[in-house]
N, C-alpha and C positions, 0 to 999 in steps of 0.2 A: 465544442468548446461554447460558453457564452459568448452572443455578438449583440452589438444593438447596431440599427441604422439611423442614419442622422442624415438629411437630404442624401439619400439615396447610396451614400456611404456604409459598408458593414464594418463596425470597429469593435475592439475588445468593450467589453462593459466599464460603463465611466464610476469613478468613484476617490471622493475626497476633489482633489484637486488636478486629476488628470484620469487618468483610465489603469482599469484592475488588469494587471499582467503579470509576470515571474517576476519580473525586474522593479522596484521602488524606483529607477532612474529612467523609466519608460519614456517620460515625457520631458526631460531633462534636454534633451536635441529633439527640435522638431524632425528630423532623419532618423532619428531611434523610434521614435512614435510610430513613423511613417511604416520602418518594418516590422513592428511589433504587429501591424494590421495585417499588413499582406503577406505574414507568415500565420495569422490567426486563421485568414482565409483561405489559405493553402489547406490549411490544417484540418479545415473543417469540411474543402473538395473533397480531399483525399478520404477520409472516414466516409464520407458519403457515398462516393465511388464504391468504397467496399463492403457497404452497406448492399449496396444494389448487386453486388459479385457475392455477396456471402450472407445471402437474408437469416440464415439460422445461428450466426453470429450472436453472443450476448454482446450487450455495452459494454463490459468492459473488455473483451477480445477486440472490438472493433477500437477501443481506446487503445491498447496497448500495442497493436498492431502499424496502427497512423503513427503512433510515438514512435516506432521505429522507423517509419519511414521517413519522418521528419527529423529525425538525429540524423539520418543517412545523408538526407539536404543539406544540413550543415553541415555534415562532416565533410563533403564534396568540395563545398564552397569553401571551407576554409583549407582544406589541403591542395584542392588543386586551384584554388584562384587568390585566394588572400595572403597566405604564407609567402606562394613565389612573388606577390608583388612587396610582401612587406621584407622577408629576407633574404630576396632574391634569389634566380635559380640554383645558386652554388649553396644557399645556405638551405633552400628548401629542400634540394637535393639530399640533404642528412637524415630526413624520415622516409626515403626512397619509395620503391613501390610496394611495399608490404601491403598486403590484404587479409591477412590473418586477426587475428582476437585473441590478446593474453589477457585474462583475467588478471594477474597478477603485478602487471605495470600501472603504476599509477597516472594517468590522463593528464592528471592538473598541470599548470604549467607551474612553475617556481617562482616563491614568493620572492626569492631577489631581484627576478627578471618582472614580475610584474611592478614591483615598487620601482625598478630603477629603470629600467630599459625600457617599457613598454608602457611610455608616456608619450602619446602623440598630440597631443594638447598643443602642439605648434603648429598642424593642420588645420587647425579651426579657422574657418574665415568669418570676417564680419559679416557677409552677409550672402543669404542663399537665394536663388532665385526661384520663380515660381514660372512652371511652362505648361503652358495647355496642350490638347493633343492634337496641335499644329505645330507642336514645338515652337512656339511662340513664346516670348518672355513679356507676362503681363502682371508684374510686381516682385518683390524681393521681401525678405524678413530677415532683421537682422540677428544674429545669432542671438543675442542677450534678450531681445523681443520674445523669441520663439522658448527660451529657456524657460521650462516650467509652465509654459503656457498652452495649455492643449485646444484654448479656443483659437489659436492661430492656425493650428492644422485643421480644425473644424470648417473654419473661416475659409480657407482655399482648398481643403480635401488632400486627402490622400496622393491620386494621382498627378498633382500638380508637384507635390513637393518632390515625389519620386523622381517626377522628369526630369527636374530641376538639378537632383543631385546627378544624376547619368551625364548631363548635359556640362556640367561644372569640372573643370579642369581638378585634378586634385593639387593641392598645395604641399609642397616641399618642407617636412617640418624644420620649423627656423623661429626667430622670435615669435612671442606667445603673443595675442593680438591683446591690447589692452582691455576690451571686452571681458577679458577672465583674469585680467592680474587687477582693474582697479573696480569691476560693476558687479561681477557675477557673484561673488560671496561677500560683498559690504567689506570689511575692515578686513580682510584677509586676502591673497590672490592666489589663483592657482599653482604659479610657480613655485609659490612659498610652500605651500602645500604638497606639491610634489617633494621637492626636500626636505619636510620634514616627515614625509613617509618613509624615505632612504632610512633616514635616521633613527628612525623608530623601529627599524631592525637593525639597526647596528651595521649600516654598510659605508662605511665612514672613506671609503675609496671611489665613492659616487664620483668626483670629477676625472678620474680615469677611464670611468664607462662610458 
């Protein structure tokens, strides 16, 4: 995949006010931009190794096989780490240890779950630390200052952002920070947007959820 180099950092190509990825929100959060960067690095590393092992493969074959591997990596993270943390072990056990594939099953999450339950904005923290290779805190970025500001990640670098996230204890979902209720969307706040999204898909029992 295409990349650019900036201060010895390998990054997705820049475009507009951020970088070109498969998600228009990739620079909405500093951590998300960093994750996109390390995944494109992993993708290209895997592709390079596959070319070395299979020099007779076409470019399309290399891309498709790399895509399979990256999909498997994402699924492993989702089912082995993310869902147990999100749903608890009892909830994650509903997915059981099935290792097969059924093309007739829709893998998408339900619209009701996405709009009513999967709203974790109460976990957003006001400040995110930047941590160097010695795991020393060398600075911090306010969430609102890094939102949509790709330059902030360029200033510190992907590694400092990732280390900062690694050392930052997760915040339990609770009252949403004023950075996203008063500053983020101008005249709109994120909590109001969440309620509106529930109503738009006719979930009138949102308070019970």
